[in-house]
C-alpha positions as CSV (number, residue, x, y, z in Angstrom):
1,M,-8.4,-5.6,-180.9
2,D,-10.8,-3.3,-181.0
3,I,-11.1,-0.9,-184.1
4,A,-12.7,2.6,-184.7
5,I,-13.4,4.0,-188.2
6,L,-14.3,7.5,-188.2
7,G,-16.2,9.1,-191.1
8,V,-16.9,6.2,-193.0
9,G,-17.5,7.5,-196.8
10,H,-16.4,5.8,-199.8
11,L,-12.9,4.8,-198.7
12,G,-13.9,4.1,-195.2
13,E,-16.7,1.8,-196.4
14,A,-14.2,0.1,-198.7
15,V,-11.7,-0.8,-196.1
16,L,-14.9,-1.6,-193.5
17,I,-16.1,-4.1,-196.0
18,G,-12.5,-5.7,-196.4
19,L,-12.2,-6.1,-192.8
20,L,-15.5,-7.9,-192.6
21,E,-14.8,-10.1,-195.6
22,S,-11.3,-10.9,-193.9
23,G,-13.2,-12.5,-191.1
24,L,-12.7,-9.5,-188.3
25,P,-15.8,-10.1,-186.0
26,P,-18.3,-6.9,-186.3
27,A,-18.1,-6.7,-182.6
28,Q,-14.6,-5.5,-182.9
29,I,-15.5,-2.5,-185.2
30,W,-17.1,0.7,-184.0
31,A,-17.7,3.4,-186.8
32,T,-19.1,6.9,-187.2
33,A,-20.6,8.6,-190.2
34,Q,-22.5,11.9,-191.0
35,P,-25.6,12.3,-191.2
36,A,-27.2,9.9,-188.7
37,E,-29.5,8.3,-191.6
38,R,-26.3,7.4,-193.3
39,A,-24.9,5.9,-189.9
40,A,-28.1,4.0,-189.5
41,A,-27.8,2.4,-193.0
42,L,-24.3,1.4,-192.7
43,A,-25.1,-0.3,-189.1
44,G,-28.0,-2.0,-190.9
45,A,-26.1,-3.3,-193.8
46,Y,-23.0,-4.5,-192.0
47,G,-24.0,-5.3,-188.6
48,I,-21.6,-3.2,-186.7
49,E,-22.0,-0.1,-184.1
50,V,-22.4,3.0,-186.2
51,G,-23.4,6.3,-184.8
52,T,-22.3,10.0,-185.2
53,D,-20.3,10.5,-181.8
54,N,-16.4,10.4,-182.8
55,A,-15.5,10.7,-179.2
56,G,-17.7,7.8,-178.1
57,A,-16.6,5.5,-181.0
58,V,-12.9,5.6,-180.0
59,S,-13.3,5.6,-176.3
60,E,-12.5,1.7,-176.0
61,A,-10.6,1.8,-179.4
62,D,-7.1,0.2,-179.9
63,L,-6.5,1.3,-183.2
64,V,-8.4,4.5,-184.7
65,L,-8.9,4.7,-188.6
66,V,-9.5,8.5,-189.5
67,A,-11.1,8.3,-193.0
68,V,-12.4,11.9,-193.1
69,R,-11.2,14.6,-195.6
70,P,-7.9,16.1,-194.9
71,G,-9.2,19.6,-194.1
72,V,-11.3,17.9,-191.1
73,V,-8.7,15.8,-189.5
74,P,-7.4,18.7,-187.3
75,G,-10.7,19.3,-185.7
76,L,-11.8,15.5,-185.6
77,L,-8.3,14.8,-183.9
78,D,-9.2,17.7,-181.1
79,E,-12.6,16.3,-180.6
80,I,-11.5,12.6,-179.9
81,A,-8.2,13.6,-178.1
82,P,-9.4,13.4,-174.6
83,A,-11.3,10.2,-175.2
84,L,-8.6,8.1,-176.5
85,E,-7.3,5.1,-174.8
86,P,-3.6,6.3,-173.2
87,D,-1.7,3.8,-175.9
88,A,-4.3,4.0,-178.6
89,V,-2.7,4.0,-182.3
90,V,-4.4,6.8,-184.4
91,V,-4.1,6.1,-188.4
92,S,-5.0,8.7,-190.7
93,L,-6.0,7.7,-194.2
94,A,-6.1,11.3,-195.2
95,A,-3.8,12.8,-198.0
96,G,-1.2,15.5,-197.0
97,V,-2.0,15.5,-193.2
98,T,1.5,15.1,-191.7
99,L,2.7,13.1,-188.6
100,K,3.8,16.4,-187.1
101,A,0.5,17.7,-187.5
102,M,-1.3,14.7,-186.2
103,A,1.2,14.5,-183.1
104,E,0.7,18.0,-182.3
105,R,-3.2,17.3,-181.5
106,L,-2.9,13.9,-179.9
107,P,-2.1,13.1,-176.3
108,E,1.3,12.0,-175.3
109,G,1.6,8.2,-175.2
110,V,-0.6,8.1,-178.4
111,T,0.9,6.9,-181.6
112,A,0.2,8.9,-185.1
113,V,0.5,6.8,-188.1
114,R,-0.3,7.7,-191.9
115,A,-1.7,5.2,-194.1
116,M,-2.4,5.6,-197.9
117,T,-4.7,2.8,-199.1
118,N,-7.2,2.7,-201.9
119,V,-10.7,1.4,-202.8
120,A,-9.6,-2.0,-203.6
121,A,-9.6,-2.5,-200.2
122,R,-13.3,-3.6,-200.8
123,S,-12.1,-6.7,-202.8
124,R,-9.0,-6.9,-200.4
125,E,-6.7,-6.4,-203.2
126,A,-5.7,-2.7,-201.8
127,A,-2.1,-1.6,-201.9
128,T,-1.5,0.3,-198.6
129,A,1.9,2.3,-197.4
130,L,2.3,3.5,-193.9
131,A,4.6,6.1,-192.4
132,A,5.3,6.6,-188.6
133,A,8.2,8.0,-186.4
134,E,11.2,6.3,-186.4
135,G,11.2,3.2,-184.3
136,T,7.4,2.7,-184.1
137,D,6.2,-0.7,-183.8
138,L,3.7,-1.0,-186.9
139,T,2.9,-4.6,-186.5
140,E,-0.6,-4.2,-185.4
141,V,-1.1,-1.7,-188.2
142,E,0.4,-3.8,-190.8
143,D,-1.7,-6.9,-189.9
144,L,-4.6,-4.9,-190.1
145,F,-4.1,-3.6,-193.5
146,D,-2.6,-7.0,-194.5
147,R,-6.2,-8.2,-194.3
148,V,-7.3,-6.2,-197.2
149,G,-4.4,-6.2,-199.5
150,V,-0.4,-5.9,-199.5
151,T,1.2,-3.4,-196.9
152,V,4.7,-1.8,-197.0
153,A,6.1,1.0,-194.7
154,V,7.9,3.9,-196.1
155,E,9.5,7.1,-195.3
156,E,6.9,9.8,-194.7
157,S,8.5,12.0,-197.5
158,L,7.2,9.6,-199.9
159,M,3.7,9.6,-199.0
160,D,2.4,12.6,-201.1
161,L,3.8,10.6,-204.3
162,I,2.3,7.0,-202.9
163,T,-0.9,9.2,-202.7
164,A,-0.7,9.9,-206.1
165,V,0.1,6.3,-207.3
166,G,-1.2,4.3,-205.1
167,G,-4.5,6.3,-203.8
168,S,-5.5,8.0,-206.8
169,G,-4.1,5.2,-209.2
170,P,-7.7,3.3,-209.2
171,A,-9.0,6.6,-211.2
172,F,-6.6,6.2,-213.7
173,L,-7.6,2.7,-214.5
174,Y,-11.4,3.5,-214.1
175,F,-10.7,6.5,-216.6
176,L,-9.2,4.1,-219.1
177,A,-11.8,1.6,-218.7
178,D,-14.5,4.2,-219.3
179,A,-12.8,5.5,-222.5
180,M,-12.6,1.9,-223.9
181,T,-15.9,0.9,-223.0
182,G,-17.2,4.1,-224.7
183,A,-15.2,3.3,-227.8
184,A,-16.6,-0.3,-228.0
185,V,-20.5,0.9,-227.4
186,E,-19.7,3.8,-230.0
187,G,-18.4,1.1,-232.4
188,G,-21.4,-1.1,-232.2
189,M,-21.3,-3.2,-229.1
190,E,-24.0,-3.7,-226.6
191,P,-23.2,-1.7,-223.4
192,A,-23.4,-5.0,-221.4
193,A,-21.0,-6.9,-223.3
194,A,-18.6,-3.9,-223.8
195,R,-18.6,-3.9,-220.0
196,V,-18.0,-7.5,-219.6
197,M,-15.3,-7.6,-222.1
198,V,-13.4,-4.4,-221.3
199,D,-13.6,-5.5,-217.2
200,Q,-12.3,-9.0,-218.0
201,M,-9.4,-7.6,-220.1
202,L,-8.1,-5.3,-217.4
203,L,-8.5,-8.0,-214.7
204,G,-6.5,-10.5,-216.8
205,A,-4.2,-8.2,-217.7
206,C,-3.5,-7.0,-214.3
207,L,-3.1,-10.6,-212.9
208,N,-0.8,-11.4,-215.6
209,L,1.3,-8.2,-214.6
210,H,1.1,-9.0,-210.9
211,A,2.4,-12.7,-211.7
212,S,5.0,-11.9,-213.8
213,D,8.5,-10.8,-213.1
214,E,9.2,-8.8,-216.1
215,P,8.6,-5.1,-216.2
216,A,5.4,-3.6,-217.8
217,A,7.8,-2.3,-220.7
218,E,8.6,-5.9,-221.5
219,L,5.3,-7.2,-221.3
220,L,4.1,-4.5,-223.5
221,D,6.7,-5.3,-225.9
222,G,5.6,-8.9,-226.0
223,V,2.2,-8.3,-226.9
224,T,2.9,-5.9,-229.8
225,T,3.5,-7.3,-233.1
226,P,5.3,-4.7,-235.5
227,G,2.7,-3.5,-237.9
228,G,-0.3,-5.2,-236.1
229,T,-3.2,-3.7,-234.3
230,T,-1.6,-3.2,-231.0
231,A,1.2,-1.1,-232.7
232,A,-1.6,1.0,-234.6
233,A,-3.1,1.7,-231.1
234,L,0.1,2.3,-229.4
235,D,1.5,4.7,-232.1
236,V,-2.1,6.7,-231.5
237,L,-1.1,6.7,-227.6
238,R,2.3,7.7,-228.2
239,T,1.8,10.6,-230.6
240,G,-0.9,11.9,-228.3
241,G,1.6,12.1,-225.5
242,V,-0.2,9.7,-223.2
243,D,2.9,8.7,-221.1
244,D,3.6,12.1,-220.6
245,T,0.0,13.2,-219.7
246,V,0.0,10.3,-216.7
247,K,3.5,11.3,-215.6
248,R,2.0,15.1,-215.2
249,A,-1.1,13.7,-213.7
250,V,0.8,11.9,-211.0
251,V,2.6,15.3,-210.4
252,A,-0.5,17.2,-210.0
253,A,-2.0,14.4,-207.7
254,A,1.0,14.4,-205.5
255,R,1.3,18.5,-205.4
256,R,-2.4,18.6,-204.4
257,G,-2.0,16.0,-201.6
258,R,0.9,18.4,-200.2
259,D,-1.7,21.3,-200.4
260,L,-4.9,19.6,-199.1
261,A,-4.3,19.6,-195.4
262,R,-3.5,23.5,-195.6
263,L,-6.5,24.5,-197.4
264,T,-9.4,26.3,-195.4
265,P,-12.8,25.0,-195.8
266,R,-13.5,28.2,-198.2
267,A,-10.3,27.6,-200.3
268,R,-11.3,23.9,-200.6
269,A,-14.7,24.9,-202.0
270,R,-13.1,27.2,-204.6
271,A,-10.7,24.6,-205.7
272,R,-13.4,22.0,-206.1
273,A,-15.5,24.6,-208.3
274,V,-12.4,25.2,-210.2
275,N,-12.0,21.6,-211.1
276,A,-15.5,20.9,-211.9
277,A,-15.4,23.9,-214.2
278,G,-12.4,22.7,-216.0
279,S,-13.5,19.2,-216.5
280,G,-17.0,20.0,-217.5
281,S,-16.9,18.2,-220.9
282,G,-14.9,15.3,-219.4
283,S,-17.5,14.9,-216.7
284,A,-20.4,15.1,-219.2
285,R,-18.7,12.3,-221.3
286,L,-18.3,10.1,-218.1
287,R,-22.1,10.7,-217.0
288,R,-23.2,9.8,-220.7
289,S,-21.2,6.7,-220.5
290,S,-22.4,6.1,-217.1
291,S,-26.0,6.4,-218.2
292,A,-25.6,4.1,-221.3
293,T,-24.7,1.4,-219.2
294,T,-26.9,1.9,-216.1
295,A,-29.5,-0.2,-217.6
296,A,-27.3,-3.1,-218.0
297,T,-25.8,-3.4,-214.6
298,A,-27.5,-6.2,-213.5
299,T,-26.7,-8.4,-216.7
300,T,-23.0,-7.1,-216.3
301,S,-22.6,-7.8,-212.7
302,A,-23.8,-11.5,-213.2
303,A,-21.7,-12.0,-216.5
304,T,-18.6,-10.6,-214.6
305,S,-19.1,-12.9,-211.8
306,M,-19.2,-15.7,-214.1
307,T,-16.2,-14.9,-215.7
308,R,-14.4,-14.4,-212.3
């Protein structure tokens, strides 16, 4: 099966890496990226064919992964439609782009599929949800995404919620990791040691959650001693309404997923500007935290590799 990945950005590259790590031969993958310098860098890094011509990349592909931003998808589908194989499968990784919107721009006989995955595909631990028209055979698409994690088929009506939980979810965890690492450094720990401690704690906790049949709430009770340190920390989180904040964040992400594909390029630019202005202080904190750990990156990576 020959695969084309169009628009290899952050998510597209994560999927590409996972597929190659799974043993998929580089000769079976074509990709595109912008600008040409980015395409050349990807080709050199991964040993695959990477260019800037989307139509050329899909001309012999059995399965096409569309990894561009939502607002770019309609134009890209118009661009590649004449070059697609008659029985090709086109999978959109973009939030908010409906099956109906895809089908309107694809030739008859070409199958449209929505997929929501995440950057954990890089380490082959992604959770991917697929949606397609009733009766669609998703075997080949499921087999592909099973190479980079676990895959489930869902009703399309759930895709915006899944985008919020599964697609945006890693950002929630990274936000927590950044805050905990920052607290440890402010308390006196060396940045490298704090990074290793937090990374390994989160990895272990996630593996424990994954391996357990107990719901997260019961695991939480199991590690909380009345009057102990964990209880004190949870009291602060609950008093601060963190659980409600997380739920509202999920709702906001799902809502934005529904809206993204309908925004014009100018409206998307305005939305990004508003978001940037509204999160200025948080972004500054994140940048400061990132700067504090930059010098320790090599040490941290080596230590993390040993612990894993």
